[in-house]
C-alpha positions in Angstrom: -9.2 10.8 -12.3 -7.7 12.6 -15.3 -4.9 15.0 -14.2 -4.6 13.2 -10.9 -1.2 11.8 -9.8 -0.7 8.8 -7.5 2.3 7.6 -5.6 2.3 3.9 -4.8 5.1 2.5 -2.7 6.1 -1.0 -3.5 4.5 -1.0 -6.9 6.7 -3.3 -8.9 4.7 -6.5 -8.2 1.8 -8.0 -6.4 -0.8 -5.8 -4.9 1.0 -2.6 -5.7 1.3 -3.4 -9.4 -2.4 -4.2 -9.6 -3.3 -0.9 -7.8 -1.2 1.0 -10.3 -2.9 -0.7 -13.3 -6.4 -0.1 -11.9 -5.7 3.5 -11.2 -4.2 4.0 -14.6 -7.4 2.4 -16.2 -9.3 5.2 -14.4 -7.1 7.8 -16.0 -4.7 8.6 -13.1 -0.9 9.1 -13.7 1.3 6.9 -11.5 4.7 7.0 -9.7 5.6 3.6 -8.3 8.6 2.6 -6.2 10.7 -0.4 -5.9 13.5 -1.5 -3.5 15.3 -4.2 -5.6 13.2 -5.1 -8.6 13.9 -2.2 -11.0 13.3 -4.1 -14.2 9.9 -5.4 -12.9 9.0 -1.8 -11.9 9.9 -0.5 -15.4 7.7 -3.2 -16.9 4.8 -1.9 -14.8 5.5 1.6 -16.1 5.2 0.3 -19.7 1.9 -1.3 -18.8 0.6 2.0 -17.4 1.8 4.0 -20.4 0.0 1.4 -22.7 -3.2 2.5 -21.0 -2.6 6.1 -21.9 -1.4 7.4 -18.6 2.0 8.8 -17.7 4.2 6.9 -15.3 7.5 7.0 -13.5 9.5 4.9 -11.1 11.7 5.7 -8.2 13.7 3.6 -5.7 12.5 3.7 -2.1 13.7 1.6 0.8 11.1 1.7 3.5 13.7 0.4 6.0 15.9 3.5 5.4 14.2 6.1 7.5 17.1 8.6 7.0 16.7 8.2 3.3 13.1 9.5 3.2 14.1 13.2 2.9 16.2 12.3 -0.2 13.4 10.3 -1.7 11.0 13.2 -1.2 13.4 15.5 -3.1 13.6 13.0 -5.9 9.8 12.8 -6.0 9.6 16.6 -6.2 12.1 16.5 -9.1 10.1 14.0 -11.0 6.8 15.9 -10.4 8.5 19.0 -11.9 10.2 17.4 -14.8 7.5 15.0 -16.0 4.3 16.8 -14.9 5.4 20.4 -14.5 3.9 20.5 -11.0 4.9 20.4 -7.4 1.7 18.7 -6.2 0.1 15.2 -6.3 -3.2 13.7 -5.2 -3.0 10.1 -4.0 -0.6 8.4 -1.6 -0.8 4.7 -1.2 1.5 3.3 1.5 1.8 -0.2 0.2 5.5 -1.2 0.6 5.9 -4.1 3.0 7.6 -7.4 3.9 6.5 -10.5 5.6 8.0 -13.5 7.5 6.8 -16.2 9.8 8.6 -15.4 13.1 7.3 -16.8 16.4 7.2 -14.4 19.3 9.9 -16.3 21.3 12.3 -16.3 18.3 12.1 -12.7 17.2 15.3 -10.6 17.5 15.6 -6.9 18.1 17.0 -6.5 14.6 13.9 -8.2 13.1 11.6 -6.0 15.3 13.3 -2.8 14.1 13.0 -4.0 10.4 9.3 -4.6 10.7 8.7 -1.4 12.6 10.6 0.7 10.1 9.0 -0.8 7.0 5.4 -1.1 8.3 5.0 1.9 10.6 7.9 4.3 11.0 8.3 4.8 7.2 4.6 5.3 6.8 4.5 7.9 9.5 7.4 10.0 8.3 7.0 9.6 4.5 3.4 10.7 4.9 4.4 13.6 7.1 7.0 14.9 4.6 4.6 14.4 1.6 1.6 16.1 3.0 2.7 19.6 2.0 2.9 18.4 -1.6 -0.6 16.9 -1.6 -3.5 18.7 -3.2 -6.5 19.4 -1.0 -9.2 16.7 -1.5 -6.6 14.1 -1.9 -6.4 10.5 -0.7 -4.1 8.7 1.7 -4.5 4.9 1.8 -2.5 2.8 4.2 -2.3 -0.9 3.7 -2.9 -3.1 6.7 -3.8 -6.7 7.1 -6.7 -9.0 8.1 -4.3 -10.3 10.8 -5.0 -7.2 13.0 -8.5 -8.7 13.5 -7.9 -12.5 13.4 -4.8 -14.2 14.7 -2.4 -16.1 12.4 0.4 -18.1 14.1 3.9 -16.6 13.7 2.7 -13.1 12.9 3.4 -11.3 16.2 5.8 -8.9 14.6 3.9 -8.1 11.5 0.4 -7.7 12.8 1.1 -5.3 15.7 2.9 -2.9 13.3 -0.2 -3.0 11.1 -2.3 -2.3 14.1 -0.3 0.8 14.8 -0.9 2.0 11.2 -4.6 1.5 11.7 -4.6 3.8 14.8 -2.4 6.3 13.1 -4.9 6.4 10.2 -7.8 7.5 12.4 -5.7 10.3 14.0 -4.4 11.5 10.6 -7.9 11.5 9.1 -9.0 13.9 11.9 -6.0 16.1 11.4 -6.2 16.5 7.6 -9.9 16.4 7.3 -10.2 20.3 7.1 -8.2 20.0 3.8 -10.7 17.5 2.4 -8.1 14.8 2.4 -9.4 11.3 3.3 -7.3 8.8 5.1 -8.3 5.1 5.1 -6.9 1.7 5.8 -7.4 -1.2 3.4 -6.8 -4.6 5.1 -6.5 -7.5 2.7 -7.0 -11.0 3.7 -4.9 -13.8 2.3 -4.0 -13.0 -1.3 -2.2 -15.1 -4.0 1.1 -13.1 -4.5 4.7 -13.7 -3.8 4.4 -11.9 -0.5 6.0 -13.8 2.4 7.6 -16.3 0.0 4.4 -16.9 -1.9 2.9 -19.2 0.7 -0.7 -18.2 0.0 -0.2 -18.9 -3.7 2.2 -21.8 -3.9 1.5 -24.1 -0.9 -1.7 -26.1 -1.7 -2.4 -27.1 1.9 -2.2 -23.5 3.2 -4.3 -22.2 0.3 -7.0 -24.8 1.0 -6.9 -24.0 4.8 -7.3 -20.3 4.2 -9.9 -20.6 1.5 -12.1 -22.7 3.8 -12.2 -19.9 6.3 -13.6 -17.3 3.9 -17.3 -16.8 3.2 -16.6 -16.8 -0.5 -14.5 -20.0 -0.4 -11.3 -18.9 -2.0 -8.0 -17.0 -1.4 -8.0 -13.5 -2.8 -6.4 -12.3 -6.0 -4.5 -9.0 -6.5 -7.3 -7.6 -8.7 -9.7 -8.0 -5.7 -7.6 -5.4 -3.9 -6.6 -3.1 -6.8 -10.2 -2.2 -7.6 -10.9 -1.2 -4.0 -8.0 1.2 -4.0 -9.2 2.7 -7.3 -12.7 3.2 -5.7 -11.4 4.9 -2.6 -9.4 7.3 -4.8 -12.6 8.1 -6.8 -15.1 10.9 -6.1 -17.6 8.2 -5.1 -15.6 7.6 -2.0 -15.2 11.2 -0.9 -17.3 10.7 2.2 -15.3 7.8 3.6 -12.5 8.6 6.0 -10.9 7.2 9.1 -12.1 3.7 8.2 -10.6 0.2 8.2 -11.9 -1.5 5.0 -11.3 -5.3 5.2 -11.1 -7.0 1.8 -10.9 -10.6 2.7 -13.8 -12.5 1.1 -15.4 -12.7 4.6 -12.5 -14.2 6.5 -13.4 -15.9 9.9 -17.0 -14.5 10.0 
C-alpha cells in the first residue's frame, strides 16, 4: 500500500483509530477526521507517523451537510500541500453516533441527526470525493450487525445503516468500470466508547452480547481494523458490492 492515501472519517478514536493504525502498518498514508476531539486525533497522527507513514487531520462534522463542500476543498488543499497530488485511493466512511431511542420516543430532530450522520453525509461526501479518487480505489462504508438482527431501541440507527447498505450495492455497480470497489463492513458489538461505551463498560450487557456470538466474546477494535486493511489490499480487488459482517458469529 505504499504511496496510497486513505481518508477515514471519525478517526480520532475507537474503530476509526484502529483502522488508521492498521492501514499505516501496511504502508498507507492517512488523513483522519474528528468533530470534537482534536487532541485525540493529533495523537493518532503521531502514532501513524511513528510507523513511518505520513498523516494529517481535518475537522469534519457529518451532521453539517452544507459544510461538505468546504471540507472537500480543505481535503484538496492538504493533498496538495502534504502529498503534492490531487488524488487519493481509499475512502472509509466511518463517522457515526449512537443512542438508545425507542421508536415511540424519537423526535424529528433526532431522526434528521441520524439521517445526516449515517446516510446523507455518506452519500454526498462520497459523491463529491469520487472525482478525486484514483481508479482501482476502495470505498468502504461502515454499517452494523443491527441491520440483520434486531436490538431494542435502535429503530433510528439501524434503518439508516440499512440505507447505506443498499447505496453501497448501487454505487459498486456505478463505479465498477473504474476498478473501484465499494463494500460494507458491518461490525457486531465492539468494546469502544461508542453509544456511551455500553458494550465495554456495562458487565451485564457485555455478557449478554458475548453469549450470542459463536466465538463467545464481544469484539475489539483490532478485530475490525484488520478487515478494513484487507479490503484495501490487492488481495481483495475482486470483492465489491458486498456486506461483510464482522461480529464473531452473532445470532447464528
